[in-house]
C-alpha positions as CSV (number, residue, x, y, z in Angstrom):
1,M,-30.5,20.1,68.3
2,H,-31.4,19.9,64.9
3,T,-34.9,20.4,63.4
4,K,-36.6,17.7,61.8
5,A,-36.0,19.5,58.2
6,E,-32.5,19.9,59.1
7,Q,-32.0,16.1,60.1
8,T,-34.0,15.2,56.7
9,A,-31.4,17.6,54.6
10,E,-28.5,16.0,56.4
11,F,-29.7,12.3,55.7
12,I,-30.4,13.2,52.1
13,I,-26.9,14.9,51.6
14,T,-25.0,11.9,53.4
15,T,-27.1,9.5,51.5
16,V,-26.5,10.8,48.0
17,A,-23.0,12.1,48.4
18,P,-21.5,9.0,47.1
19,I,-23.8,8.6,44.4
20,F,-22.8,12.0,42.9
21,N,-19.3,11.2,43.7
22,K,-19.4,8.0,41.7
23,N,-22.0,8.6,39.1
24,G,-21.1,12.4,38.2
25,Y,-23.7,15.2,38.4
26,A,-25.3,14.7,34.8
27,A,-25.5,10.9,35.4
28,T,-27.2,11.1,38.8
29,S,-31.1,11.0,38.2
30,L,-33.7,12.3,40.3
31,S,-34.9,8.4,40.5
32,D,-31.5,7.5,41.7
33,I,-31.8,10.2,44.7
34,T,-35.5,9.2,45.7
35,K,-34.5,5.5,45.5
36,A,-31.5,5.7,47.8
37,T,-33.2,8.2,50.3
38,G,-36.6,6.4,50.1
39,L,-38.1,9.8,50.0
40,T,-40.4,11.3,47.3
41,K,-39.4,14.0,44.9
42,G,-41.4,16.7,46.8
43,A,-39.5,15.7,50.1
44,V,-36.2,16.0,48.1
45,Y,-36.9,19.3,46.8
46,G,-38.7,20.5,49.9
47,N,-35.2,20.6,51.1
48,F,-33.3,21.7,48.0
49,K,-34.0,24.1,45.5
50,N,-32.8,21.8,42.7
51,K,-30.3,18.8,41.7
52,E,-27.3,21.6,41.3
53,E,-27.8,22.6,45.1
54,L,-28.0,19.2,46.3
55,A,-24.9,18.3,44.4
56,I,-23.0,21.3,45.9
57,A,-24.1,20.4,49.3
58,A,-22.9,16.8,48.8
59,F,-19.5,17.7,47.5
60,T,-19.0,20.5,50.4
61,M,-19.8,17.9,52.9
62,T,-17.7,15.1,51.5
63,V,-14.6,17.5,50.9
64,K,-15.0,19.1,54.3
65,N,-15.0,15.4,56.0
66,M,-12.0,14.6,53.7
67,L,-10.1,17.9,55.2
68,R,-11.0,17.5,58.5
69,R,-9.3,14.0,58.4
70,I,-6.1,15.4,56.9
71,T,-6.4,18.4,59.8
72,E,-6.7,15.9,62.5
73,H,-3.7,13.5,61.0
74,Q,-1.5,16.7,61.1
75,T,-2.0,17.2,64.8
76,L,0.2,14.4,65.5
77,S,2.9,16.8,65.3
78,N,3.5,20.6,65.9
79,S,6.6,20.6,63.4
80,S,5.8,22.2,60.1
81,I,8.3,19.6,58.3
82,E,6.5,16.7,60.2
83,K,3.2,18.1,59.4
84,L,4.2,18.0,55.4
85,F,5.5,14.3,56.1
86,L,1.9,13.8,57.7
87,V,0.4,15.0,54.7
88,T,2.2,12.2,52.6
89,D,1.2,9.6,55.1
90,F,-2.4,10.4,54.7
91,Y,-2.3,10.0,51.1
92,R,-0.5,6.9,51.4
93,N,-3.8,5.4,52.5
94,Y,-6.2,7.7,50.5
95,Y,-7.1,4.9,48.0
96,D,-8.8,2.9,50.8
97,Y,-10.4,5.9,52.1
98,T,-11.9,7.1,49.1
99,E,-12.9,3.7,47.4
100,E,-16.0,3.9,50.1
101,L,-16.8,7.4,48.5
102,G,-16.7,6.2,45.0
103,G,-13.3,7.7,44.4
104,C,-11.7,11.2,45.1
105,P,-14.2,13.6,45.0
106,V,-12.0,16.6,44.0
107,L,-10.9,14.5,40.9
108,N,-14.3,13.1,40.2
109,M,-16.1,16.4,40.5
110,G,-13.4,18.3,38.8
111,V,-13.4,16.2,35.6
112,D,-17.3,15.9,35.8
113,A,-18.4,19.2,36.3
114,K,-16.1,21.2,34.1
115,H,-18.5,20.8,31.1
116,Q,-21.6,19.8,33.1
117,N,-22.1,22.4,35.7
118,I,-20.1,25.6,36.2
119,A,-21.4,26.3,39.8
120,L,-20.3,22.9,40.9
121,F,-16.8,23.2,39.1
122,K,-16.3,26.7,40.7
123,Y,-16.8,24.9,44.1
124,V,-14.0,22.2,43.1
125,Q,-11.6,25.3,42.0
126,Y,-12.3,26.7,45.2
127,T,-11.6,23.3,47.2
128,I,-8.1,22.9,45.2
129,N,-7.2,26.4,46.0
130,K,-7.8,25.8,49.6
131,I,-5.7,22.8,49.8
132,Q,-2.9,24.5,48.1
133,N,-2.8,27.7,50.1
134,N,-3.1,25.1,53.5
135,L,0.0,23.6,52.2
136,A,1.6,27.0,51.3
137,L,0.8,28.3,54.8
138,L,2.4,25.2,56.2
139,I,5.5,25.9,54.3
140,D,5.5,29.7,55.2
141,T,5.3,28.6,58.9
142,G,8.1,26.3,58.4
143,K,10.2,29.1,57.0
144,K,9.2,31.5,60.0
145,N,10.1,28.4,62.5
146,G,13.3,28.0,60.9
147,E,12.6,24.3,59.7
148,I,12.1,25.3,56.0
149,Q,14.6,27.2,53.5
150,Y,13.5,30.8,53.6
151,E,14.0,31.5,49.9
152,I,11.5,28.6,49.0
153,D,8.4,29.9,47.0
154,S,5.6,28.4,49.1
155,I,2.9,28.7,46.4
156,L,4.9,27.1,43.9
157,Y,5.9,24.3,46.0
158,S,2.3,23.8,47.2
159,K,1.1,23.9,43.8
160,R,3.8,21.4,42.6
161,L,3.1,19.0,45.5
162,Y,-0.8,18.9,45.2
163,T,-0.3,18.3,41.2
164,M,1.8,15.2,42.1
165,I,-0.6,14.0,44.6
166,V,-3.7,14.4,42.4
167,G,-1.9,12.7,39.4
168,A,-0.9,9.7,41.6
169,I,-4.6,9.6,42.9
170,F,-5.8,9.6,39.2
171,M,-3.4,6.7,38.3
172,T,-4.1,4.7,41.6
173,H,-7.8,4.8,40.9
174,T,-7.5,4.2,37.0
175,M,-5.1,1.5,37.3
176,E,-6.4,0.1,40.8
177,D,-2.8,0.0,41.9
178,T,-1.8,1.6,45.2
179,S,2.0,1.7,44.0
180,Y,1.4,5.1,42.1
181,L,0.4,6.7,45.4
182,L,2.9,5.0,47.5
183,Q,6.0,5.8,45.4
184,T,4.7,9.3,44.6
185,M,4.4,10.0,48.2
186,D,8.1,8.7,48.8
187,Q,9.1,11.0,46.1
188,I,7.3,13.9,47.8
189,D,9.2,12.9,51.0
190,I,12.5,13.1,49.3
191,I,11.7,16.7,48.0
192,I,10.6,17.7,51.2
193,I,13.9,16.5,52.6
194,N,16.3,17.8,49.8
195,E,14.4,20.8,48.8
196,L,12.7,22.2,51.5
197,K,14.3,21.2,54.7
198,L,16.8,23.8,56.4
């Protein structure tokens, strides 16, 4: 059971996360936060030290929810190769999912925080490394299970695949055209079949 303070903090994070994601760190004002939550400045900062701490908490929650959805989607198969296909399957519908969030949190905050907020930027870098390491681990498991070619460089491929995914996300959101994501996921599937699969 959450305490009242924990419930209030959770409410603030959930309410302002899409605002930070859409507007960016610098462009999100305290009045945006108080207006959205209906709380006073004192109530907001009674739960968070400052705007930076709130922005980091909001980003962390948004990313945690996104990663959980990817992980849940991957439980549809025990095969490493199939799990890689489930990653591309997840990202085929990513535009619709992130539209309600105000765009891709990793992309938005990565670009916004680089010159605005070093602490938040470090969290974005940590998230990207985590996603790439998860992909590399999936490839490593596939190598051990005899599904993926043993000589494959797992880190190299995980970086390559995630770079393609992020590029497609950027183009899809910028051009408001899902074909960028759909075609890139098809291309990644071809790489999985032709270059990774044993």
